[in-house]
N, C-alpha and C positions, 0 to 999 in steps of 0.2 A: 504494500500500500504506500503510495507516494506521500511523503511528509508535507505538512502545511508550510508554505513559504511565508517569510516575514513580510509584513505590509507596513506602509507608511501613510499616515493621514494627518489632517489637522485636528485640533482639539474640538470636542463636542461640548456645546454649551449646556450647563446645568440649569434647569428651570428653577428659578427662585420661587415661582408660584407654588410648586409642588411642596415646598417646605411649609407653606402656610395653609395647605389643604387641611392638615390635622386640626388647625384652630378655626377653620372657616365656619363649621357648623355651630360650635359654641359661641363664636363671635357674632354670627348672624342672629342667633337666638337672643344674645344680650342686647344687641342693637335694636331688635324688634321690641323687646321689653322696655328699653329706655324710651324709644319712640312712642310706645303706647302710653307710658306715664306722662310724657311731655304733652302729648295730644289730649289726654284726658284731663289734665290740669289746665291747659291753655285754651282749648277750643271753646268751652262754654263761656269764657270771658270775652273771647274775640267775637262772639256772635252779635254783640251789641253794635259792632261796626260793620257787620256783614249783612247782605240782603236776607230777608226772612224767607228761607227756603227749607224744604224738608218735609217729612211726614208730620201730620197734625196729631198731637196727643194731648189729652188732659193730664194733669199731674199724676193721678193714680195709675192710669194706663202706662204712662212713660216709666214710672217707677217699677211697675210689674214687669214691663218688657225688659228693662235693663237688668233687673234681678234675675229674670229667667235666662237672659243671655249669659250673665256672669256664672250662674250655677251650671248651665249646660256646658259652657266652655271649660270650666274646671273639671267636670266629669269627663268631657271628651279628652282633655289632656291626659288624664289618668288612663283612659282607654288606649291612647296612642302609645304611651310608655309601656303599657302591658303588651300591646301588639308587637312593638319593637323588641321587647325582651323575649317573647316567644319566637320571633323570627331569628334572633341571634342564637337561641338554643337550637333551632332547626339547622341553621347554617353550621354551627359547631359540630353537630352530629355528622355532617358531610365532611368537613375538614376544619379544625379549629384555627388554621392559619388563614382562612378566607376572610375572617373578620377584619384583619388589618389591611386587606387589599381592596375590598369593595367600599366605595364611597357612599353607598346608599344610606348607611346608618348615620353618617355625619349629617346628611340632608334631613334625616328624621328629627334631629335636634332643632333644626330651624323650624320645622312644622310645630314642634312642641312650643317653641318660643312664640310663634304666630298665634296659636290657640290660646296660650296663657296670657299673652299680651292683650288679646281681645277681651278676656275676662277682667283683667286689671283695668283696662280702659272703661269697660261698662261700670265697674264699681266706682271709679273716680267720677264719672259723669253722674251716676246715681246720687252720690253725696252732694252734688251741687244743684239738685232740683229743688225749687221753691214753689209754694202754692201759687204765687203770682208771676213766676218766671220759669218757662220751660225751654231748655236748650234744644230746639227742634232739630237743628242741623247735627248736633252732637248725637242725639238719639238715632237719627237717620244713618250717620256714619257707623254706629254700632251694628245696625241691621246689615249694612253693606259689608262690614267685616265678617259677619257670620256667613254671608253668601260666599265671600272669598275663601274663608277657612274651609267651608264645605267642599268647594271646587278643588282646592289644593289637596285636601285629605283624600277625596275620592280618586283623584289622579294618582296619588302616591300609593293608595291601596291597590289600584288596578295594576300598576307596575310591579308592586310587591308580590302580587299573586303569581306572576310569571317568573319573578326573580328567584323565589325561594325553592323552586324545583331544581333538581340536579342539572338538567339541561340549561336552565336559566343561569345558574352559577357558572357553568362552563362557558356560556356565551359572554357573561360579564368579564371573566378572566381573558377570554379570547379578544375582547375589544381593547384590552390594555396591551396586548402583545405587540402590535405593530410599532407603537411608540417606544416600547421597551427595547425591541430589536434595533430600531434606528438609533437609540441612545447608546446601546452597548456595542453594536456591530454595524456602524454606518457603512453604506455601500460605496463610499468615496475612496476607500483604500486602494492603493496601487502597490505593486510589487516593490519591495525595498531594493536598493542598489546592491550590487555584489559586495560582499564583505561587511554587510550591515551587522552580522553577528558580532563583530568586534567594535561595535559603536561606543562602548564604554570601556576604557582601559584604566588600569591602575587600581589601587585599593579604594574601596568605597566606605563611606561613613554610614553606620546603621541608622535607619529611620525608625525610631522607636515610638510606639503608641503610649501616650501618657494619660489619656482620658479614661473614662469608665469602660469596663468590659462590655462587649456586645458583638454584634454582627456587622460586617462591612456592608453598607448600603450602596455606596457609590463613591465616585472620585470626581472632584471639581477640577476637570482637566484644564480649563482655561486659566484658572487661578494658579494651578500648580506649574503649568508651562510658563506663565508670566513671571512667577518667582524664580524658576530655574533659569530662564533667559536672562534675568537681571543679574544673576550671579555666574552666568556661563557654566551652569551645572547640568548634569544629566541624572535622571532619577530612574531606577529600575525597581518597580513595584513587584513584590512577590505574593501579594494577596489579591484576591478577586472578590467581587460582590458575593456574599453568602458565607465567606470565611468568618469563623469566630476568632476574635482577638481579645486579649486581656492586657492589663497594665504590664508594660515591659515587652510586649510582643514586637518582633521586628517586622515592620511593614515592607521594608525593602532597603535599598542602599543608594546613597547619593555619591556620584562621581564628579570630581573636578570642582567641588565647592571651594572657592577662594577664601582664604582667611580663616585660620584655625579657630580663633576666638569666636568669630561670628558663626562658624560652622557648628561648633559645639553648643551654641546658645539658641538665640531666637530663630536662626535660619532653619535649622532642622525642625523646630517646633512649628514654624509656619508651614513648611512642606508637609509635615505629618497631619496638620489640621485640614489639609485638602482631602484627606481620606475620611469620609463621613461614616461614623460608627454609631449605631443605635441599638436598642434592645431587641428589635424585631427585624426580620429580613424584609426587604422592599423589592417590588417587581420592576421599578422604573429604570434601573440599569442592569437588571438581572433577569433576562428571558429564561434562564434555566430554572429560576424559581417559579415562573409562570407555568412551565412544563411540569414542575413538581406538583403544583396545585391541580392541574388538569389530570395528572395521573392519580392523585389522591382521590379525586371525584370518581374516576373510573373504577379503581380497585375497591373503593368503598361500596360502589353500586354492585360490584361482582362478588362481594362477600356473601356467604351463605345466609347471614341474617337479613340481608337486603334483597339479594337476588333480582337485580334490575339491570339486565344487560343493555336495555335500550338507552339508559342514561350513559352507560359506558360508550355506546356508539356515538352519542352526542358529544361526549368529551373527545372522542377520536376525530370528530369533525374539526375541532379547534386544534388538536395536535397536528393533524395533517397540514392545515393552513400555516401553522407556525413552522413546521419543518421545511415546507416549501419556501418560506421566506428566508430561513436561515441558510439553506443548503448552498446558495450562491454567494453568501456573504464571506468576507475575509475572517478566518478564524486563526487560532494559534497566537503567535507573538505579533504584536502591533507596536510600531514606533510612532509616537505622536510628536509632530514637528511644530516649531514655532512659525511665525510669519515669514521668516527667511528660508524655511525648508530644513532647518537644522533639527535633527531629532533631539527631543528633550525628555521624553517619558517613554519608558518601555512597559507595556501592559500585556497580559496574557488573557486569552479567552478560552472557554472550554473547548476541548477537541471535539471534532465531529463524531467519532465513535462513542464518546461519552454522552453526547447529547442524544444520539439515537438510542443508546442503552437506557438513559433516563426516561425517554419518552415512551418506549415500547416494551422493554423487557418484562417489567412487572405485569403489564396488561397481558402479554403473551403467557405469562405464568398463570395468573388468576383467571384469565378468560379462555383457557385452552379447551374447556368443555362447553363453551357457548358458541353455537353456530353463528349467531349474529356477529359476535366479536371477531371470530376467525375470518369470516367473509369481509368484514369492514377493514380488518388489519391488512388483508391482501390488497385492497384498493389503496390504502394509505401507502404501503410499501411500493406498489407499482407507480403511484402518482409521484412520490418523492424521487424514486429512481429515475423517472422520466425527466425530472428537472435537475438532477444531480450531475455535476461534472465527473469525469472518469475517476479522479483520485478519491472521490467520496462514495463510490459505488459499493465497495467491499462490505461495510456494515449492513447495507440494505440487502445485498445478495445473501448474506448469512441468515438474516431474519426471514427472507422469503423461503429459504430452505426449511427454517423452523416451522413456518406456517404450513408448508407442504407435509412435514412430518406429523404435525398436529392433526391435519385433515385425515391422514391415514390411520391415526390412532382411534378414530371412531370405529367401533366394531361392526356396526351395520353397514352394508355396502351402500344403501341409499343415503345414510347420513354422511358417509365419506364423500359421496358424489356431491352432496349439497355443500359440504365444508370446503370442497375444492373451488367453489364458485367465488366470484368477486362481486360485491354488492355495496353500493354507497349507503344504503339504508339498512344494511345487515341482512335483512330478509324482506322480500316483497318489493324490492326496487325494480324498475324497468331495466331490462337487459340492454347492453350497448351493442351496436353492430359489430360483427367480427372484424378483426384486423385484415385488411385486404392483402397485406404483405405476407401473411402467415397462412399456409395451406390449411384448409378446413379439416382435412383428415387428421392433421396432427394436433388439433385443438380438442381439449376436453369439452364436450357439449354443455356441461353444467358450469363451466368456468366463465367468469366475466372477462373483460379486457385485461390483458397483461402487457406490461411494458418491458421490453427486453432491456436489461441493464447494459449500459455501455461499458 
């Protein structure tokens, strides 16, 4: 098998917005609550200078309406929290790691803030009703907020209904994979110049992690390259996203850093801070973690306690798309260059055989007795093999042979014949036309389309 060649590319920008996503839901809920308090305190007083518009209520009816809105919204907020808790438990049963990846739960906090804010607004307006003065506009705004809350909640529940299924979770992870692949394995890489393996010479200074223990989430390449360029240094990172590091772990080595005093001080600390470490693994620069999640969904569905091969087939849909995206991307060692084309950072990516093993081997093992899974795996392998360059065919050919052996392991001749087929739906999908380049007499009549590995 041909080894992966080294590649050179420019640094990939790290999205600053993604670092704020964790705080977006709570922040939006807090802003909504603050806005409700300000509106509830101020609007009734501003009505004196505003046109007399809104629903007409007498004092008793207005008070009853506002009290009903406040009580109903408080009850509804409790219902939303209970529903989100049940959904979290359901998702954790599928894979506990999915909670940290899916953004839907952060949006649920904003819905809780909206509903609770409506209740607070209604209570504040209720406290300002007088027998001779009814804030008509303020009461009307409370009714409008109830309509908005209902529409938002119904939309959220509709999406939640599809989201909490195994197939919905697989689709949610699959939607994150293209951005993750582009951030970790951008297609802009070019083959490195001959002799690039000697890009860093001389003894290197260790780059030591001094923060809290955790998992490498990603690398701020632009900042690291900018710092290294300023000191005419080159950094070789030995860790990749997903690796666990603790205090004192060596992240890599720095070559050519001028000035020993500076090198042993703030210089190395600034470079080390470009490697982002947190308590949980992140998918944003780690497509292998996305494959891990998809495989978790599939093998949980294939467990005897669940026995849901259709969900495993839906996970294989996303795995196939991910492997097709990755198969033509530069893998192995990558040199990240500065604006002048000088390599400043050496990074490694997971090898193609390892990614194929991660994506398929456990599903091959646990799904060996499922006709759906075996037939869908054959399509996955044929499709990826059709897109793979020659030097990445070997792991796929090996697993195609495994699928063939699994098909022959079925004792009944009919089931063996069915298992030899290829079907994107597992079972029941429409057959594809035969390959015109392959003699019909040499094809298994039950088998679907096969792509001959190059």
